N, CA, C and O atoms as a CHARMM CRD file, in Angstrom:
* protein
*
  220
    1    1 UNK  N      6.32700  70.98600  14.84000 PROA 1      0.00000
    2    1 UNK  CA     7.63100  71.31300  14.27900 PROA 1      0.00000
    3    1 UNK  C      8.68200  70.47000  15.00400 PROA 1      0.00000
    4    1 UNK  O      8.69800  70.40900  16.23300 PROA 1      0.00000
    5    2 UNK  N      9.53600  69.83700  14.25200 PROA 2      0.00000
    6    2 UNK  CA    10.56800  69.02100  14.88700 PROA 2      0.00000
    7    2 UNK  C     11.72900  69.90500  15.36700 PROA 2      0.00000
    8    2 UNK  O     11.82000  71.08800  15.03900 PROA 2      0.00000
    9    3 UNK  N     12.58900  69.29200  16.13900 PROA 3      0.00000
   10    3 UNK  CA    13.69300  70.02000  16.77700 PROA 3      0.00000
   11    3 UNK  C     14.60300  70.68400  15.73500 PROA 3      0.00000
   12    3 UNK  O     14.98100  71.84400  15.89800 PROA 3      0.00000
   13    4 UNK  N     14.95400  69.96200  14.67300 PROA 4      0.00000
   14    4 UNK  CA    15.84600  70.53000  13.65700 PROA 4      0.00000
   15    4 UNK  C     15.19300  71.70300  12.93600 PROA 4      0.00000
   16    4 UNK  O     15.85200  72.70300  12.65200 PROA 4      0.00000
   17    5 UNK  N     13.92200  71.58800  12.64400 PROA 5      0.00000
   18    5 UNK  CA    13.21600  72.67900  11.97100 PROA 5      0.00000
   19    5 UNK  C     13.17800  73.92000  12.85800 PROA 5      0.00000
   20    5 UNK  O     13.30700  75.04000  12.36500 PROA 5      0.00000
   21    6 UNK  N     13.00300  73.72700  14.15200 PROA 6      0.00000
   22    6 UNK  CA    13.00100  74.85300  15.08700 PROA 6      0.00000
   23    6 UNK  C     14.37400  75.52300  15.12100 PROA 6      0.00000
   24    6 UNK  O     14.47100  76.74900  15.07100 PROA 6      0.00000
   25    7 UNK  N     15.41900  74.73000  15.20600 PROA 7      0.00000
   26    7 UNK  CA    16.77500  75.29100  15.20300 PROA 7      0.00000
   27    7 UNK  C     17.06300  76.02400  13.90100 PROA 7      0.00000
   28    7 UNK  O     17.65900  77.10100  13.91000 PROA 7      0.00000
   29    8 UNK  N     16.64400  75.44500  12.78500 PROA 8      0.00000
   30    8 UNK  CA    16.83400  76.09900  11.48800 PROA 8      0.00000
   31    8 UNK  C     16.12100  77.44200  11.44300 PROA 8      0.00000
   32    8 UNK  O     16.67000  78.42200  10.93900 PROA 8      0.00000
   33    9 UNK  N     14.90900  77.49300  11.96400 PROA 9      0.00000
   34    9 UNK  CA    14.13800  78.73900  11.98100 PROA 9      0.00000
   35    9 UNK  C     14.82100  79.79000  12.85800 PROA 9      0.00000
   36    9 UNK  O     14.85500  80.96800  12.50200 PROA 9      0.00000
   37   10 UNK  N     15.35900  79.37200  13.99500 PROA 10     0.00000
   38   10 UNK  CA    16.06100  80.31100  14.87300 PROA 10     0.00000
   39   10 UNK  C     17.31200  80.87000  14.20500 PROA 10     0.00000
   40   10 UNK  O     17.58200  82.06900  14.28400 PROA 10     0.00000
   41   11 UNK  N     18.06300  80.01100  13.55900 PROA 11     0.00000
   42   11 UNK  CA    19.28500  80.45600  12.87800 PROA 11     0.00000
   43   11 UNK  C     18.93500  81.42100  11.75100 PROA 11     0.00000
   44   11 UNK  O     19.59200  82.45000  11.59000 PROA 11     0.00000
   45   12 UNK  N     17.92200  81.10400  10.98200 PROA 12     0.00000
   46   12 UNK  CA    17.50400  81.97500   9.88600 PROA 12     0.00000
   47   12 UNK  C     17.06300  83.34000  10.41800 PROA 12     0.00000
   48   12 UNK  O     17.41600  84.37300   9.84800 PROA 12     0.00000
   49   13 UNK  N     16.30000  83.34500  11.49700 PROA 13     0.00000
   50   13 UNK  CA    15.85100  84.60100  12.09800 PROA 13     0.00000
   51   13 UNK  C     17.03700  85.45300  12.53400 PROA 13     0.00000
   52   13 UNK  O     17.07600  86.65100  12.25300 PROA 13     0.00000
   53   14 UNK  N     17.99800  84.84900  13.21300 PROA 14     0.00000
   54   14 UNK  CA    19.17400  85.60400  13.68400 PROA 14     0.00000
   55   14 UNK  C     19.97700  86.13700  12.50500 PROA 14     0.00000
   56   14 UNK  O     20.46500  87.26600  12.54300 PROA 14     0.00000
   57   15 UNK  N     20.11500  85.33600  11.46700 PROA 15     0.00000
   58   15 UNK  CA    20.86000  85.77500  10.28800 PROA 15     0.00000
   59   15 UNK  C     20.16600  86.97300   9.63700 PROA 15     0.00000
   60   15 UNK  O     20.82500  87.93200   9.23500 PROA 15     0.00000
   61   16 UNK  N     18.85200  86.91600   9.53600 PROA 16     0.00000
   62   16 UNK  CA    18.10600  88.02900   8.95000 PROA 16     0.00000
   63   16 UNK  C     18.23100  89.29100   9.79400 PROA 16     0.00000
   64   16 UNK  O     18.35100  90.39000   9.25400 PROA 16     0.00000
   65   17 UNK  N     18.20400  89.14100  11.11300 PROA 17     0.00000
   66   17 UNK  CA    18.36600  90.30600  12.00000 PROA 17     0.00000
   67   17 UNK  C     19.76100  90.90900  11.86300 PROA 17     0.00000
   68   17 UNK  O     19.91500  92.13000  11.81600 PROA 17     0.00000
   69   18 UNK  N     20.77200  90.05200  11.79800 PROA 18     0.00000
   70   18 UNK  CA    22.13800  90.54600  11.62800 PROA 18     0.00000
   71   18 UNK  C     22.27300  91.26500  10.29300 PROA 18     0.00000
   72   18 UNK  O     22.88200  92.33200  10.22000 PROA 18     0.00000
   73   19 UNK  N     21.71600  90.69500   9.25100 PROA 19     0.00000
   74   19 UNK  CA    21.77900  91.32200   7.93100 PROA 19     0.00000
   75   19 UNK  C     21.14800  92.70800   7.95100 PROA 19     0.00000
   76   19 UNK  O     21.73200  93.66400   7.44000 PROA 19     0.00000
   77   20 UNK  N     19.96300  92.82200   8.53600 PROA 20     0.00000
   78   20 UNK  CA    19.29400  94.13200   8.61700 PROA 20     0.00000
   79   20 UNK  C     20.12800  95.12600   9.42900 PROA 20     0.00000
   80   20 UNK  O     20.22900  96.29800   9.06900 PROA 20     0.00000
   81   21 UNK  N     20.72000  94.65300  10.52000 PROA 21     0.00000
   82   21 UNK  CA    21.54100  95.51900  11.36600 PROA 21     0.00000
   83   21 UNK  C     22.75300  96.03300  10.60400 PROA 21     0.00000
   84   21 UNK  O     23.06700  97.22300  10.66000 PROA 21     0.00000
   85   22 UNK  N     23.43200  95.14500   9.89700 PROA 22     0.00000
   86   22 UNK  CA    24.62700  95.55100   9.15200 PROA 22     0.00000
   87   22 UNK  C     24.27100  96.44500   7.96400 PROA 22     0.00000
   88   22 UNK  O     25.00700  97.37800   7.64400 PROA 22     0.00000
   89   23 UNK  N     23.15300  96.16100   7.31800 PROA 23     0.00000
   90   23 UNK  CA    22.74000  97.00100   6.19400 PROA 23     0.00000
   91   23 UNK  C     22.42200  98.42100   6.64800 PROA 23     0.00000
   92   23 UNK  O     22.58900  99.37000   5.88100 PROA 23     0.00000
   93   24 UNK  N     21.97200  98.56900   7.87200 PROA 24     0.00000
   94   24 UNK  CA    21.63600  99.88900   8.38800 PROA 24     0.00000
   95   24 UNK  C     22.80100 100.61800   9.03800 PROA 24     0.00000
   96   24 UNK  O     22.64900 101.74800   9.50100 PROA 24     0.00000
   97   25 UNK  N     23.94800  99.98700   9.07300 PROA 25     0.00000
   98   25 UNK  CA    25.10500 100.56700   9.77100 PROA 25     0.00000
   99   25 UNK  C     25.91800 101.45900   8.83900 PROA 25     0.00000
  100   25 UNK  O     26.18400 101.12300   7.68500 PROA 25     0.00000
  101   26 UNK  N     26.28700 102.57400   9.37100 PROA 26     0.00000
  102   26 UNK  CA    27.22300 103.43100   8.67100 PROA 26     0.00000
  103   26 UNK  C     26.66200 104.10100   7.44100 PROA 26     0.00000
  104   26 UNK  O     25.49100 103.95100   7.09300 PROA 26     0.00000
  105   27 UNK  N     27.51200 104.82200   6.81300 PROA 27     0.00000
  106   27 UNK  CA    27.18300 105.60100   5.62700 PROA 27     0.00000
  107   27 UNK  C     27.84300 104.94400   4.42200 PROA 27     0.00000
  108   27 UNK  O     29.06900 104.84700   4.37500 PROA 27     0.00000
  109   28 UNK  N     27.06700 104.49300   3.45600 PROA 28     0.00000
  110   28 UNK  CA    27.66200 103.81300   2.30500 PROA 28     0.00000
  111   28 UNK  C     28.57500 104.70300   1.46300 PROA 28     0.00000
  112   28 UNK  O     29.30400 104.20500   0.60500 PROA 28     0.00000
  113   29 UNK  N     28.54200 106.00800   1.70300 PROA 29     0.00000
  114   29 UNK  CA    29.43100 106.89700   0.94400 PROA 29     0.00000
  115   29 UNK  C     30.79800 107.06000   1.61500 PROA 29     0.00000
  116   29 UNK  O     31.68900 107.69500   1.05000 PROA 29     0.00000
  117   30 UNK  N     30.97000 106.49800   2.80600 PROA 30     0.00000
  118   30 UNK  CA    32.26900 106.58500   3.48100 PROA 30     0.00000
  119   30 UNK  C     33.31900 105.80400   2.70900 PROA 30     0.00000
  120   30 UNK  O     32.98800 104.85800   1.99300 PROA 30     0.00000
  121   31 UNK  N     34.58900 106.19300   2.84900 PROA 31     0.00000
  122   31 UNK  CA    35.66300 105.38100   2.27800 PROA 31     0.00000
  123   31 UNK  C     35.66400 103.98400   2.91100 PROA 31     0.00000
  124   31 UNK  O     35.07000 103.77100   3.96800 PROA 31     0.00000
  125   32 UNK  N     36.32400 103.06100   2.26500 PROA 32     0.00000
  126   32 UNK  CA    36.27400 101.65500   2.68100 PROA 32     0.00000
  127   32 UNK  C     36.71900 101.43900   4.12700 PROA 32     0.00000
  128   32 UNK  O     36.00900 100.78700   4.89200 PROA 32     0.00000
  129   33 UNK  N     37.85900 101.96300   4.51100 PROA 33     0.00000
  130   33 UNK  CA    38.38200 101.69700   5.85900 PROA 33     0.00000
  131   33 UNK  C     37.44200 102.16300   6.97200 PROA 33     0.00000
  132   33 UNK  O     37.15100 101.37800   7.87500 PROA 33     0.00000
  133   34 UNK  N     36.96000 103.39800   6.94600 PROA 34     0.00000
  134   34 UNK  CA    36.01600 103.80500   8.00300 PROA 34     0.00000
  135   34 UNK  C     34.72000 102.99200   7.97300 PROA 34     0.00000
  136   34 UNK  O     34.14700 102.69500   9.02200 PROA 34     0.00000
  137   35 UNK  N     34.26500 102.63700   6.78100 PROA 35     0.00000
  138   35 UNK  CA    33.02600 101.84600   6.68600 PROA 35     0.00000
  139   35 UNK  C     33.24100 100.46500   7.29300 PROA 35     0.00000
  140   35 UNK  O     32.37600  99.97200   8.01700 PROA 35     0.00000
  141   36 UNK  N     34.37900  99.82900   7.01000 PROA 36     0.00000
  142   36 UNK  CA    34.67400  98.51800   7.59800 PROA 36     0.00000
  143   36 UNK  C     34.76400  98.60200   9.11300 PROA 36     0.00000
  144   36 UNK  O     34.33200  97.68600   9.81300 PROA 36     0.00000
  145   37 UNK  N     35.31900  99.68700   9.62200 PROA 37     0.00000
  146   37 UNK  CA    35.40400  99.87800  11.07000 PROA 37     0.00000
  147   37 UNK  C     34.00700  99.95200  11.68100 PROA 37     0.00000
  148   37 UNK  O     33.74100  99.33300  12.71100 PROA 37     0.00000
  149   38 UNK  N     33.11600 100.71400  11.04200 PROA 38     0.00000
  150   38 UNK  CA    31.73400 100.82500  11.53000 PROA 38     0.00000
  151   38 UNK  C     31.05300  99.45900  11.48300 PROA 38     0.00000
  152   38 UNK  O     30.38400  99.06900  12.44000 PROA 38     0.00000
  153   39 UNK  N     31.21700  98.73400  10.38400 PROA 39     0.00000
  154   39 UNK  CA    30.59000  97.41300  10.26400 PROA 39     0.00000
  155   39 UNK  C     31.12800  96.43700  11.31200 PROA 39     0.00000
  156   39 UNK  O     30.36300  95.66400  11.88900 PROA 39     0.00000
  157   40 UNK  N     32.42900  96.46900  11.55900 PROA 40     0.00000
  158   40 UNK  CA    33.02000  95.57700  12.56000 PROA 40     0.00000
  159   40 UNK  C     32.48700  95.89900  13.95300 PROA 40     0.00000
  160   40 UNK  O     32.14000  94.99400  14.71300 PROA 40     0.00000
  161   41 UNK  N     32.42200  97.16100  14.28100 PROA 41     0.00000
  162   41 UNK  CA    31.89400  97.55600  15.59400 PROA 41     0.00000
  163   41 UNK  C     30.41500  97.18900  15.72200 PROA 41     0.00000
  164   41 UNK  O     29.96800  96.75000  16.78100 PROA 41     0.00000
  165   42 UNK  N     29.67500  97.36800  14.65600 PROA 42     0.00000
  166   42 UNK  CA    28.25400  97.01300  14.66300 PROA 42     0.00000
  167   42 UNK  C     28.08500  95.51800  14.86900 PROA 42     0.00000
  168   42 UNK  O     27.21400  95.08900  15.62600 PROA 42     0.00000
  169   43 UNK  N     28.90800  94.72400  14.20300 PROA 43     0.00000
  170   43 UNK  CA    28.85100  93.26600  14.33500 PROA 43     0.00000
  171   43 UNK  C     29.13600  92.84800  15.78100 PROA 43     0.00000
  172   43 UNK  O     28.40400  92.03800  16.34900 PROA 43     0.00000
  173   44 UNK  N     30.18700  93.39500  16.36900 PROA 44     0.00000
  174   44 UNK  CA    30.55400  93.04000  17.74200 PROA 44     0.00000
  175   44 UNK  C     29.44800  93.45900  18.71200 PROA 44     0.00000
  176   44 UNK  O     29.10200  92.70500  19.62100 PROA 44     0.00000
  177   45 UNK  N     28.90000  94.64300  18.52300 PROA 45     0.00000
  178   45 UNK  CA    27.80100  95.09500  19.37800 PROA 45     0.00000
  179   45 UNK  C     26.60200  94.17100  19.24300 PROA 45     0.00000
  180   45 UNK  O     25.99400  93.79500  20.24600 PROA 45     0.00000
  181   46 UNK  N     26.26000  93.80500  18.03400 PROA 46     0.00000
  182   46 UNK  CA    25.14400  92.88500  17.80300 PROA 46     0.00000
  183   46 UNK  C     25.38600  91.56200  18.52400 PROA 46     0.00000
  184   46 UNK  O     24.49300  91.03400  19.18600 PROA 46     0.00000
  185   47 UNK  N     26.58000  91.04200  18.39200 PROA 47     0.00000
  186   47 UNK  CA    26.89900  89.73700  18.98100 PROA 47     0.00000
  187   47 UNK  C     26.89600  89.76900  20.50700 PROA 47     0.00000
  188   47 UNK  O     26.51000  88.78700  21.14200 PROA 47     0.00000
  189   48 UNK  N     27.31800  90.87300  21.09900 PROA 48     0.00000
  190   48 UNK  CA    27.40200  90.92800  22.55700 PROA 48     0.00000
  191   48 UNK  C     26.11500  91.41800  23.20800 PROA 48     0.00000
  192   48 UNK  O     25.80300  91.03500  24.33500 PROA 48     0.00000
  193   49 UNK  N     25.36900  92.26000  22.50600 PROA 49     0.00000
  194   49 UNK  CA    24.11200  92.78400  23.06800 PROA 49     0.00000
  195   49 UNK  C     22.93300  91.84700  22.85500 PROA 49     0.00000
  196   49 UNK  O     21.96700  91.87600  23.61800 PROA 49     0.00000
  197   50 UNK  N     23.00800  91.02200  21.82700 PROA 50     0.00000
  198   50 UNK  CA    21.87800  90.16900  21.46800 PROA 50     0.00000
  199   50 UNK  C     22.34400  88.73900  21.29000 PROA 50     0.00000
  200   50 UNK  O     22.58900  88.31200  20.16200 PROA 50     0.00000
  201   51 UNK  N     22.47000  88.00000  22.35400 PROA 51     0.00000
  202   51 UNK  CA    22.86800  86.60000  22.22200 PROA 51     0.00000
  203   51 UNK  C     21.90900  85.86200  21.28800 PROA 51     0.00000
  204   51 UNK  O     20.76200  86.27200  21.11300 PROA 51     0.00000
  205   52 UNK  N     22.37800  84.80000  20.70700 PROA 52     0.00000
  206   52 UNK  CA    21.60400  84.08600  19.67700 PROA 52     0.00000
  207   52 UNK  C     20.24400  83.61500  20.17700 PROA 52     0.00000
  208   52 UNK  O     19.33000  83.41200  19.37700 PROA 52     0.00000
  209   53 UNK  N     20.09700  83.44100  21.47400 PROA 53     0.00000
  210   53 UNK  CA    18.82900  82.91700  21.98700 PROA 53     0.00000
  211   53 UNK  C     17.82200  84.01200  22.31800 PROA 53     0.00000
  212   53 UNK  O     16.68900  83.71300  22.69500 PROA 53     0.00000
  213   54 UNK  N     18.22300  85.29000  22.18100 PROA 54     0.00000
  214   54 UNK  CA    17.28700  86.35300  22.56300 PROA 54     0.00000
  215   54 UNK  C     16.20400  86.52300  21.50900 PROA 54     0.00000
  216   54 UNK  O     16.43800  86.27200  20.32600 PROA 54     0.00000
  217   55 UNK  N     15.03100  86.94400  21.93000 PROA 55     0.00000
  218   55 UNK  CA    13.93500  87.14700  20.98300 PROA 55     0.00000
  219   55 UNK  C     14.12300  88.39000  20.13900 PROA 55     0.00000
  220   55 UNK  O     13.28200  88.69500  19.29500 PROA 55     0.00000
């Protein structure tokens, strides 16, 4: 596997993990504002707890 293919695979993996994390966050029946707050907090937690290089 070449260097670019490896980087592409890592980016795709992280994107898929973030997507799964955000899809599992909060209650879809909540009003928009509270749901956005939950999603924003989930995103920040994901970004700070799981740096892009972590397995």
